[in-house]
Backbone as JSON Lines, residues from 0, in Angstrom:
{"i":0,"aa":"M","n":[-25.23,12.96,-17.51],"ca":[-25.91,11.71,-17.18],"c":[-25.86,10.74,-18.37]}
{"i":1,"aa":"K","n":[-25.87,11.28,-19.59],"ca":[-25.84,10.42,-20.77],"c":[-24.55,9.6,-20.82]}
{"i":2,"aa":"E","n":[-23.42,10.24,-20.51],"ca":[-22.14,9.51,-20.5],"c":[-22.15,8.44,-19.42]}
{"i":3,"aa":"F","n":[-22.7,8.78,-18.24],"ca":[-22.78,7.84,-17.13],"c":[-23.56,6.59,-17.53]}
{"i":4,"aa":"V","n":[-24.73,6.79,-18.13],"ca":[-25.56,5.66,-18.56],"c":[-24.82,4.82,-19.6]}
{"i":5,"aa":"G","n":[-24.14,5.48,-20.53],"ca":[-23.37,4.76,-21.54],"c":[-22.25,3.93,-20.93]}
{"i":6,"aa":"L","n":[-21.57,4.48,-19.93],"ca":[-20.5,3.73,-19.25],"c":[-21.05,2.53,-18.49]}
{"i":7,"aa":"I","n":[-22.21,2.72,-17.85],"ca":[-22.85,1.59,-17.15],"c":[-23.18,0.5,-18.17]}
{"i":8,"aa":"E","n":[-23.75,0.87,-19.31],"ca":[-24.07,-0.12,-20.35],"c":[-22.81,-0.83,-20.82]}
{"i":9,"aa":"D","n":[-21.75,-0.08,-21.08],"ca":[-20.48,-0.68,-21.51],"c":[-19.95,-1.65,-20.46]}
{"i":10,"aa":"N","n":[-20.03,-1.24,-19.21],"ca":[-19.53,-2.1,-18.13],"c":[-20.37,-3.36,-17.97]}
{"i":11,"aa":"M","n":[-21.68,-3.24,-18.2],"ca":[-22.53,-4.42,-18.11],"c":[-22.13,-5.43,-19.18]}
{"i":12,"aa":"V","n":[-21.83,-4.95,-20.37],"ca":[-21.42,-5.83,-21.46],"c":[-20.08,-6.5,-21.14]}
{"i":13,"aa":"I","n":[-19.11,-5.71,-20.7],"ca":[-17.79,-6.28,-20.43],"c":[-17.82,-7.19,-19.2]}
{"i":14,"aa":"L","n":[-18.63,-6.84,-18.19],"ca":[-18.74,-7.71,-17.02],"c":[-19.44,-9.02,-17.37]}
{"i":15,"aa":"N","n":[-20.39,-8.96,-18.29],"ca":[-21.03,-10.19,-18.75],"c":[-20.01,-11.07,-19.48]}
{"i":16,"aa":"W","n":[-19.17,-10.44,-20.31],"ca":[-18.11,-11.19,-20.99],"c":[-17.17,-11.82,-19.97]}
{"i":17,"aa":"L","n":[-16.78,-11.05,-18.96],"ca":[-15.9,-11.55,-17.92],"c":[-16.55,-12.7,-17.16]}
{"i":18,"aa":"N","n":[-17.82,-12.56,-16.86],"ca":[-18.57,-13.62,-16.17],"c":[-18.57,-14.9,-16.99]}
{"i":19,"aa":"T","n":[-18.79,-14.77,-18.29],"ca":[-18.79,-15.94,-19.17],"c":[-17.41,-16.6,-19.21]}
{"i":20,"aa":"R","n":[-16.36,-15.79,-19.28],"ca":[-14.99,-16.33,-19.36],"c":[-14.56,-17.0,-18.07]}
{"i":21,"aa":"T","n":[-15.08,-16.57,-16.93],"ca":[-14.67,-17.16,-15.66],"c":[-15.46,-18.42,-15.32]}
{"i":22,"aa":"K","n":[-16.59,-18.59,-15.97],"ca":[-17.39,-19.79,-15.7],"c":[-16.75,-21.03,-16.28]}
{"i":23,"aa":"G","n":[-16.18,-20.9,-17.47],"ca":[-15.58,-22.07,-18.11],"c":[-16.58,-23.2,-18.19]}
{"i":24,"aa":"N","n":[-16.13,-24.4,-17.89],"ca":[-17.01,-25.56,-17.87],"c":[-17.64,-25.63,-16.49]}
{"i":25,"aa":"M","n":[-18.81,-25.07,-16.35],"ca":[-19.45,-25.0,-15.05],"c":[-20.18,-26.28,-14.65]}
{"i":26,"aa":"H","n":[-19.76,-27.38,-15.17],"ca":[-20.3,-28.66,-14.71],"c":[-19.23,-29.36,-13.9]}
{"i":27,"aa":"F","n":[-18.65,-28.62,-13.0],"ca":[-17.6,-29.06,-12.1],"c":[-18.12,-30.2,-11.23]}
{"i":28,"aa":"K","n":[-17.42,-31.32,-11.25],"ca":[-17.8,-32.49,-10.45],"c":[-19.22,-32.97,-10.72]}
{"i":29,"aa":"G","n":[-19.72,-32.7,-11.95],"ca":[-21.04,-33.18,-12.33],"c":[-22.2,-32.28,-11.93]}
{"i":30,"aa":"Y","n":[-21.92,-31.13,-11.33],"ca":[-22.99,-30.22,-10.92],"c":[-23.13,-29.08,-11.92]}
{"i":31,"aa":"S","n":[-24.37,-28.62,-12.07],"ca":[-24.63,-27.5,-12.97],"c":[-24.08,-26.2,-12.38]}
{"i":32,"aa":"G","n":[-23.96,-25.2,-13.21],"ca":[-23.51,-23.9,-12.75],"c":[-24.39,-23.34,-11.65]}
{"i":33,"aa":"Q","n":[-25.7,-23.51,-11.78],"ca":[-26.63,-23.0,-10.76],"c":[-26.41,-23.7,-9.42]}
{"i":34,"aa":"H","n":[-26.19,-25.01,-9.46],"ca":[-25.92,-25.74,-8.22],"c":[-24.62,-25.25,-7.58]}
{"i":35,"aa":"L","n":[-23.6,-25.06,-8.41],"ca":[-22.3,-24.61,-7.89],"c":[-22.4,-23.2,-7.31]}
{"i":36,"aa":"R","n":[-23.12,-22.32,-7.99],"ca":[-23.29,-20.96,-7.46],"c":[-24.03,-20.99,-6.12]}
{"i":37,"aa":"T","n":[-24.99,-21.89,-6.0],"ca":[-25.74,-22.03,-4.75],"c":[-24.82,-22.5,-3.63]}
{"i":38,"aa":"V","n":[-23.99,-23.48,-3.9],"ca":[-23.05,-23.99,-2.9],"c":[-22.07,-22.87,-2.48]}
{"i":39,"aa":"V","n":[-21.57,-22.13,-3.45],"ca":[-20.62,-21.05,-3.15],"c":[-21.31,-19.94,-2.36]}
{"i":40,"aa":"R","n":[-22.52,-19.56,-2.74],"ca":[-23.25,-18.52,-2.0],"c":[-23.49,-18.95,-0.55]}
{"i":41,"aa":"L","n":[-23.82,-20.21,-0.36],"ca":[-24.04,-20.73,0.99],"c":[-22.72,-20.73,1.78]}
{"i":42,"aa":"Y","n":[-21.65,-21.06,1.11],"ca":[-20.33,-21.04,1.75],"c":[-19.96,-19.61,2.17]}
{"i":43,"aa":"L","n":[-20.14,-18.66,1.26],"ca":[-19.75,-17.28,1.54],"c":[-20.67,-16.61,2.56]}
{"i":44,"aa":"G","n":[-21.96,-16.96,2.53],"ca":[-22.93,-16.32,3.41],"c":[-23.14,-17.03,4.74]}
{"i":45,"aa":"G","n":[-22.73,-18.28,4.82],"ca":[-22.92,-19.03,6.06],"c":[-24.33,-19.55,6.24]}
{"i":46,"aa":"K","n":[-24.54,-20.18,7.39],"ca":[-25.83,-20.77,7.74],"c":[-26.93,-19.73,7.58]}
{"i":47,"aa":"T","n":[-28.03,-20.13,6.95],"ca":[-29.08,-19.16,6.64],"c":[-30.45,-19.81,6.59]}
{"i":48,"aa":"L","n":[-31.45,-18.99,6.76],"ca":[-32.83,-19.43,6.58],"c":[-33.16,-19.46,5.1]}
{"i":49,"aa":"L","n":[-34.05,-20.35,4.7],"ca":[-34.42,-20.49,3.3],"c":[-34.9,-19.16,2.72]}
{"i":50,"aa":"K","n":[-35.8,-18.48,3.41],"ca":[-36.36,-17.24,2.85],"c":[-35.29,-16.16,2.68]}
{"i":51,"aa":"E","n":[-34.34,-16.08,3.6],"ca":[-33.24,-15.11,3.48],"c":[-32.31,-15.48,2.33]}
{"i":52,"aa":"F","n":[-32.03,-16.77,2.22],"ca":[-31.15,-17.25,1.16],"c":[-31.78,-17.02,-0.21]}
{"i":53,"aa":"A","n":[-33.08,-17.26,-0.32],"ca":[-33.79,-17.04,-1.59],"c":[-33.73,-15.57,-1.98]}
{"i":54,"aa":"K","n":[-33.94,-14.69,-1.01],"ca":[-33.88,-13.26,-1.3],"c":[-32.47,-12.86,-1.74]}
{"i":55,"aa":"R","n":[-31.47,-13.33,-1.03],"ca":[-30.08,-13.02,-1.35],"c":[-29.67,-13.58,-2.71]}
{"i":56,"aa":"S","n":[-30.21,-14.73,-3.06],"ca":[-29.88,-15.39,-4.32],"c":[-30.73,-14.91,-5.47]}
{"i":57,"aa":"E","n":[-31.76,-14.11,-5.16],"ca":[-32.71,-13.63,-6.16],"c":[-33.31,-14.8,-6.95]}
{"i":58,"aa":"M","n":[-33.74,-15.8,-6.18],"ca":[-34.3,-17.01,-6.77],"c":[-35.59,-17.34,-6.0]}
{"i":59,"aa":"P","n":[-36.63,-17.81,-6.68],"ca":[-37.84,-18.2,-5.96],"c":[-37.52,-19.28,-4.92]}
{"i":60,"aa":"A","n":[-38.1,-19.13,-3.74],"ca":[-37.84,-20.07,-2.65],"c":[-38.16,-21.51,-3.06]}
{"i":61,"aa":"S","n":[-39.21,-21.71,-3.86],"ca":[-39.58,-23.07,-4.26],"c":[-38.48,-23.71,-5.12]}
{"i":62,"aa":"N","n":[-37.9,-22.94,-6.06],"ca":[-36.81,-23.46,-6.89],"c":[-35.58,-23.75,-6.04]}
{"i":63,"aa":"L","n":[-35.27,-22.82,-5.15],"ca":[-34.1,-22.98,-4.29],"c":[-34.28,-24.18,-3.36]}
{"i":64,"aa":"C","n":[-35.47,-24.36,-2.84],"ca":[-35.75,-25.49,-1.96],"c":[-35.51,-26.82,-2.68]}
{"i":65,"aa":"T","n":[-35.97,-26.92,-3.91],"ca":[-35.76,-28.13,-4.71],"c":[-34.27,-28.38,-4.94]}
{"i":66,"aa":"M","n":[-33.55,-27.32,-5.29],"ca":[-32.11,-27.46,-5.53],"c":[-31.39,-27.87,-4.25]}
{"i":67,"aa":"L","n":[-31.75,-27.23,-3.14],"ca":[-31.11,-27.57,-1.86],"c":[-31.41,-29.01,-1.45]}
{"i":68,"aa":"K","n":[-32.6,-29.49,-1.79],"ca":[-32.95,-30.88,-1.48],"c":[-32.01,-31.84,-2.22]}
{"i":69,"aa":"H","n":[-31.74,-31.55,-3.49],"ca":[-30.82,-32.4,-4.27],"c":[-29.41,-32.34,-3.68]}
{"i":70,"aa":"L","n":[-28.99,-31.14,-3.31],"ca":[-27.66,-30.98,-2.72],"c":[-27.57,-31.67,-1.36]}
{"i":71,"aa":"E","n":[-28.68,-31.66,-0.63],"ca":[-28.73,-32.38,0.65],"c":[-28.62,-33.88,0.42]}
{"i":72,"aa":"E","n":[-29.33,-34.38,-0.58],"ca":[-29.28,-35.81,-0.9],"c":[-27.87,-36.24,-1.3]}
{"i":73,"aa":"D","n":[-27.12,-35.31,-1.9],"ca":[-25.74,-35.6,-2.31],"c":[-24.74,-35.39,-1.18]}
{"i":74,"aa":"G","n":[-25.24,-35.01,-0.01],"ca":[-24.36,-34.86,1.14],"c":[-23.58,-33.55,1.19]}
{"i":75,"aa":"L","n":[-24.05,-32.54,0.43],"ca":[-23.35,-31.26,0.38],"c":[-23.98,-30.2,1.29]}
{"i":76,"aa":"V","n":[-25.26,-30.35,1.55],"ca":[-26.02,-29.36,2.32],"c":[-26.67,-30.04,3.52]}
{"i":77,"aa":"L","n":[-26.67,-29.3,4.63],"ca":[-27.33,-29.76,5.85],"c":[-28.59,-28.93,6.04]}
{"i":78,"aa":"R","n":[-29.71,-29.59,6.25],"ca":[-31.0,-28.93,6.46],"c":[-31.42,-29.18,7.9]}
{"i":79,"aa":"Q","n":[-31.75,-28.09,8.61],"ca":[-32.17,-28.21,10.0],"c":[-33.42,-27.39,10.24]}
{"i":80,"aa":"V","n":[-34.44,-28.02,10.8],"ca":[-35.65,-27.31,11.17],"c":[-35.37,-26.59,12.48]}
{"i":81,"aa":"D","n":[-35.77,-25.33,12.55],"ca":[-35.57,-24.51,13.75],"c":[-36.47,-25.04,14.86]}
{"i":82,"aa":"D","n":[-35.89,-25.5,15.96],"ca":[-36.67,-26.05,17.07],"c":[-37.57,-25.01,17.73]}
{"i":83,"aa":"S","n":[-37.15,-23.75,17.71],"ca":[-37.96,-22.71,18.36],"c":[-39.1,-22.21,17.47]}
{"i":84,"aa":"D","n":[-38.98,-22.42,16.16],"ca":[-40.03,-22.03,15.22],"c":[-39.98,-22.99,14.04]}
{"i":85,"aa":"R","n":[-40.78,-24.03,14.09],"ca":[-40.72,-25.11,13.12],"c":[-41.04,-24.67,11.69]}
{"i":86,"aa":"R","n":[-41.52,-23.43,11.52],"ca":[-41.78,-22.92,10.17],"c":[-40.48,-22.55,9.47]}
{"i":87,"aa":"N","n":[-39.43,-22.35,10.25],"ca":[-38.13,-21.94,9.7],"c":[-37.22,-23.14,9.48]}
{"i":88,"aa":"T","n":[-36.53,-23.12,8.37],"ca":[-35.56,-24.17,8.05],"c":[-34.21,-23.51,7.78]}
{"i":89,"aa":"W","n":[-33.2,-24.0,8.45],"ca":[-31.83,-23.49,8.3],"c":[-31.06,-24.37,7.34]}
{"i":90,"aa":"Y","n":[-30.22,-23.75,6.53],"ca":[-29.37,-24.47,5.59],"c":[-27.92,-24.07,5.81]}
{"i":91,"aa":"S","n":[-27.05,-25.05,5.74],"ca":[-25.61,-24.81,5.82],"c":[-24.92,-25.9,5.01]}
{"i":92,"aa":"L","n":[-23.63,-25.74,4.84],"ca":[-22.86,-26.75,4.09],"c":[-22.3,-27.81,5.02]}
{"i":93,"aa":"T","n":[-22.23,-29.0,4.5],"ca":[-21.52,-30.08,5.18],"c":[-20.03,-29.91,4.88]}
{"i":94,"aa":"P","n":[-19.16,-30.67,5.51],"ca":[-17.74,-30.6,5.14],"c":[-17.5,-30.87,3.66]}
{"i":95,"aa":"A","n":[-18.26,-31.8,3.08],"ca":[-18.12,-32.07,1.64],"c":[-18.56,-30.87,0.8]}
{"i":96,"aa":"G","n":[-19.61,-30.19,1.23],"ca":[-20.08,-28.99,0.54],"c":[-19.07,-27.86,0.63]}
{"i":97,"aa":"T","n":[-18.46,-27.72,1.8],"ca":[-17.42,-26.71,1.99],"c":[-16.22,-27.0,1.09]}
{"i":98,"aa":"K","n":[-15.84,-28.25,1.0],"ca":[-14.71,-28.64,0.14],"c":[-15.01,-28.31,-1.32]}
{"i":99,"aa":"L","n":[-16.22,-28.62,-1.77],"ca":[-16.61,-28.31,-3.15],"c":[-16.6,-26.8,-3.39]}
{"i":100,"aa":"A","n":[-17.17,-26.03,-2.47],"ca":[-17.21,-24.57,-2.62],"c":[-15.79,-24.0,-2.73]}
{"i":101,"aa":"K","n":[-14.9,-24.48,-1.89],"ca":[-13.51,-24.0,-1.93],"c":[-12.84,-24.34,-3.26]}
{"i":102,"aa":"A","n":[-13.12,-25.53,-3.78],"ca":[-12.53,-25.94,-5.07],"c":[-13.07,-25.07,-6.2]}
{"i":103,"aa":"V","n":[-14.36,-24.77,-6.18],"ca":[-14.97,-23.93,-7.22],"c":[-14.39,-22.52,-7.14]}
{"i":104,"aa":"L","n":[-14.27,-21.98,-5.95],"ca":[-13.71,-20.64,-5.77],"c":[-12.25,-20.59,-6.22]}
{"i":105,"aa":"E","n":[-11.5,-21.63,-5.93],"ca":[-10.09,-21.66,-6.35],"c":[-9.98,-21.67,-7.87]}
{"i":106,"aa":"E","n":[-10.83,-22.45,-8.52],"ca":[-10.82,-22.48,-9.99],"c":[-11.2,-21.11,-10.55]}
{"i":107,"aa":"F","n":[-12.21,-20.48,-9.94],"ca":[-12.64,-19.14,-10.35],"c":[-11.48,-18.15,-10.21]}
{"i":108,"aa":"R","n":[-10.8,-18.2,-9.08],"ca":[-9.68,-17.27,-8.84],"c":[-8.55,-17.49,-9.84]}
{"i":109,"aa":"Q","n":[-8.3,-18.74,-10.18],"ca":[-7.26,-19.04,-11.17],"c":[-7.63,-18.46,-12.54]}
{"i":110,"aa":"R","n":[-8.9,-18.57,-12.9],"ca":[-9.34,-18.02,-14.19],"c":[-9.24,-16.5,-14.22]}
{"i":111,"aa":"I","n":[-9.58,-15.86,-13.12],"ca":[-9.44,-14.4,-13.03],"c":[-7.97,-14.02,-13.19]}
{"i":112,"aa":"A","n":[-7.1,-14.73,-12.46],"ca":[-5.66,-14.44,-12.54],"c":[-5.15,-14.61,-13.96]}
{"i":113,"aa":"E","n":[-5.6,-15.66,-14.66],"ca":[-5.18,-15.87,-16.05],"c":[-5.67,-14.75,-16.96]}
{"i":114,"aa":"L","n":[-6.93,-14.36,-16.8],"ca":[-7.5,-13.31,-17.65],"c":[-6.76,-11.98,-17.5]}
{"i":115,"aa":"F","n":[-6.3,-11.69,-16.31],"ca":[-5.68,-10.39,-16.04],"c":[-4.16,-10.47,-15.93]}
{"i":116,"aa":"S","n":[-3.6,-11.61,-16.27],"ca":[-2.15,-11.79,-16.15],"c":[-1.36,-10.88,-17.08]}
{"i":117,"aa":"G","n":[-1.97,-10.4,-18.15],"ca":[-1.28,-9.54,-19.1],"c":[-1.21,-8.08,-18.68]}
{"i":118,"aa":"L","n":[-1.89,-7.71,-17.61],"ca":[-1.84,-6.32,-17.15],"c":[-0.49,-6.02,-16.5]}
{"i":119,"aa":"C","n":[0.01,-4.84,-16.78],"ca":[1.22,-4.41,-16.07],"c":[0.81,-4.01,-14.65]}
{"i":120,"aa":"K","n":[1.78,-3.89,-13.77],"ca":[1.51,-3.57,-12.37],"c":[0.75,-2.24,-12.23]}
{"i":121,"aa":"T","n":[1.12,-1.27,-13.02],"ca":[0.45,0.04,-12.97],"c":[-1.03,-0.09,-13.31]}
{"i":122,"aa":"D","n":[-1.34,-0.83,-14.38],"ca":[-2.74,-1.01,-14.76],"c":[-3.5,-1.84,-13.72]}
{"i":123,"aa":"E","n":[-2.82,-2.81,-13.12],"ca":[-3.46,-3.62,-12.08],"c":[-3.84,-2.74,-10.89]}
{"i":124,"aa":"V","n":[-2.95,-1.84,-10.49],"ca":[-3.23,-0.92,-9.39],"c":[-4.39,0.01,-9.74]}
{"i":125,"aa":"R","n":[-4.38,0.54,-10.96],"ca":[-5.46,1.43,-11.41],"c":[-6.8,0.71,-11.41]}
{"i":126,"aa":"L","n":[-6.8,-0.51,-11.96],"ca":[-8.05,-1.27,-12.03],"c":[-8.54,-1.65,-10.64]}
{"i":127,"aa":"T","n":[-7.64,-2.03,-9.76],"ca":[-8.02,-2.37,-8.39],"c":[-8.66,-1.18,-7.7]}
{"i":128,"aa":"S","n":[-8.06,0.0,-7.87],"ca":[-8.61,1.22,-7.27],"c":[-9.99,1.54,-7.85]}
{"i":129,"aa":"A","n":[-10.12,1.42,-9.15],"ca":[-11.4,1.7,-9.8],"c":[-12.47,0.72,-9.34]}
{"i":130,"aa":"L","n":[-12.12,-0.55,-9.22],"ca":[-13.08,-1.56,-8.78],"c":[-13.48,-1.33,-7.33]}
{"i":131,"aa":"R","n":[-12.52,-0.95,-6.49],"ca":[-12.83,-0.66,-5.09],"c":[-13.85,0.49,-5.01]}
{"i":132,"aa":"T","n":[-13.61,1.54,-5.77],"ca":[-14.53,2.68,-5.79],"c":[-15.89,2.26,-6.35]}
{"i":133,"aa":"M","n":[-15.88,1.5,-7.44],"ca":[-17.13,1.06,-8.05],"c":[-17.92,0.19,-7.07]}
{"i":134,"aa":"N","n":[-17.27,-0.75,-6.4],"ca":[-17.97,-1.61,-5.44],"c":[-18.57,-0.8,-4.3]}
{"i":135,"aa":"E","n":[-17.81,0.16,-3.8],"ca":[-18.28,1.0,-2.7],"c":[-19.55,1.76,-3.11]}
{"i":136,"aa":"L","n":[-19.5,2.38,-4.29],"ca":[-20.63,3.18,-4.73],"c":[-21.84,2.32,-5.13]}
{"i":137,"aa":"L","n":[-21.58,1.19,-5.77],"ca":[-22.7,0.31,-6.13],"c":[-23.37,-0.28,-4.89]}
{"i":138,"aa":"N","n":[-22.58,-0.61,-3.88],"ca":[-23.18,-1.09,-2.63],"c":[-23.99,0.0,-1.94]}
{"i":139,"aa":"K","n":[-23.53,1.23,-2.04],"ca":[-24.28,2.36,-1.48],"c":[-25.63,2.48,-2.18]}
{"i":140,"aa":"V","n":[-25.63,2.39,-3.5],"ca":[-26.89,2.45,-4.26],"c":[-27.78,1.26,-3.89]}
{"i":141,"aa":"K","n":[-27.2,0.07,-3.83],"ca":[-27.95,-1.14,-3.5],"c":[-28.57,-1.02,-2.11]}
{"i":142,"aa":"N","n":[-27.79,-0.56,-1.14],"ca":[-28.3,-0.44,0.23],"c":[-29.41,0.59,0.34]}
{"i":143,"aa":"S","n":[-29.29,1.7,-0.38],"ca":[-30.36,2.7,-0.33],"c":[-31.61,2.17,-1.04]}
{"i":144,"aa":"Y","n":[-31.42,1.39,-2.08],"ca":[-32.56,0.77,-2.79],"c":[-33.27,-0.23,-1.91]}
{"i":145,"aa":"N","n":[-32.49,-1.04,-1.16],"ca":[-33.07,-2.07,-0.31],"c":[-33.85,-1.5,0.89]}
{"i":146,"aa":"K","n":[-33.57,-0.25,1.26],"ca":[-34.28,0.39,2.37],"c":[-35.69,0.8,1.98]}
{"i":147,"aa":"E","n":[-35.93,0.95,0.69],"ca":[-37.26,1.42,0.24],"c":[-38.31,0.36,0.4]}
């Protein structure tokens, strides 16, 4: 177990480094990194209720609501009150928000490709397999944790 914990710690450090390297200048089109991550999360997750989105984003609903209001004012987010239950508010991206999310994701993908361009094909295959296994197992842990 000691080796396992040490490897998790090492991976957290290297993944944090990777996260920093892929962010680059996160003031893309004048938006902060947090705003861009919110737009991308909404793009990837689709139309959602505020409370579900806040939970998924691990952000207080009040902070997220304020951010979404700014994004709505900029024409990136669409806010709709649920007609069947007016306590619920749905959020989705406008076409402009979708375009921004796609541009941010494309830049992210290019940075990942640049960072790993020096790997030989064999190492790329090994890393892909290891990441697939890691994602599968981490999602299993996450899902069992969320059931509690």
